[in-house]
C-alpha positions in Angstrom: -60.1 -146.3 -6.6 -58.5 -143.0 -5.6 -59.6 -139.4 -5.8 -59.4 -138.0 -9.3 -58.4 -134.5 -8.1 -61.1 -132.8 -10.2 -64.0 -133.1 -7.8 -63.7 -132.4 -4.1 -63.0 -135.6 -2.3 -65.7 -137.0 0.2 -65.7 -135.8 3.8 -63.2 -137.6 6.0 -64.0 -139.0 9.4 -61.9 -140.7 12.1 -62.5 -142.7 15.3 -59.4 -141.1 16.8 -59.5 -138.2 19.3 -55.9 -137.0 19.2 -52.8 -136.9 17.1 -49.2 -136.5 18.4 -47.4 -133.4 17.4 -44.2 -135.5 16.8 -46.2 -137.6 14.4 -47.4 -134.6 12.5 -43.8 -133.3 12.1 -42.8 -136.7 10.5 -45.9 -137.3 8.4 -45.1 -138.2 4.8 -48.1 -136.9 2.8 -46.8 -138.5 -0.4 -48.1 -141.8 0.9 -51.9 -142.5 0.5 -54.1 -142.8 3.5 -56.3 -145.9 3.7 -60.1 -145.3 4.0 -63.4 -147.0 4.1 -66.4 -145.6 2.3 -69.8 -145.4 4.0 -73.3 -145.7 2.8 -73.5 -141.9 2.2 -70.2 -141.5 0.3 -68.2 -140.2 3.3 -64.8 -141.7 4.0 -63.5 -143.0 7.3 -59.8 -143.3 8.0 -58.4 -146.8 8.5 -54.7 -145.6 8.4 -53.0 -142.3 8.1 -54.4 -139.9 10.7 -51.1 -138.0 11.0 -50.8 -137.6 7.2 -54.4 -136.6 6.8 -54.5 -134.2 9.7 -51.2 -132.6 8.6 -52.8 -132.1 5.1 -55.9 -130.6 6.8 -53.8 -128.1 8.7 -52.0 -127.0 5.6 -55.1 -126.8 3.4 -54.0 -129.6 1.1 -56.4 -132.3 2.3 -58.1 -132.4 -1.1 -54.7 -133.3 -2.7 -53.9 -136.1 -0.3 -54.0 -139.5 -2.1 -56.6 -141.9 -0.6 -56.8 -145.7 -1.1 -60.2 -147.2 -0.6 -59.9 -150.5 1.2 -63.5 -151.4 2.0 -67.0 -150.3 2.9 -68.8 -149.4 6.1 -72.6 -150.1 5.9 -73.6 -147.1 8.0 -73.4 -143.3 7.7 -70.2 -142.3 9.7 -71.4 -138.7 9.9 -74.2 -139.7 12.2 -72.2 -142.3 14.1 -71.0 -141.0 17.6 -67.9 -143.1 17.3 -66.7 -141.0 14.3 -65.9 -137.4 14.1 -64.7 -135.1 11.3 -61.0 -135.1 10.9 -60.7 -131.4 11.6 -61.9 -132.0 15.2 -58.8 -134.0 16.2 -56.7 -132.4 19.0 -52.9 -132.2 18.8 -51.1 -133.3 21.9 -47.4 -133.3 22.9 -45.9 -136.5 24.3 
């Protein structure tokens, strides 16, 4: 099940804190990101932080293909281990 493109996709959360600038430059946004859905309909990234954050920076996150690979039984928006994708920090390495 992937986003239909008609409705805004669910909010996207991640357990990561940073992304590497070099990874953002190489991110292939034509590949889908893998996500888990939570009990409230939010999505948590399982794979594709660089692709998702790159799309977030360019305002194309709603167009990024998402592949749902499972479910999380709790609300990630209230879980301190998850944060909104837009809160990631870009670091040089």
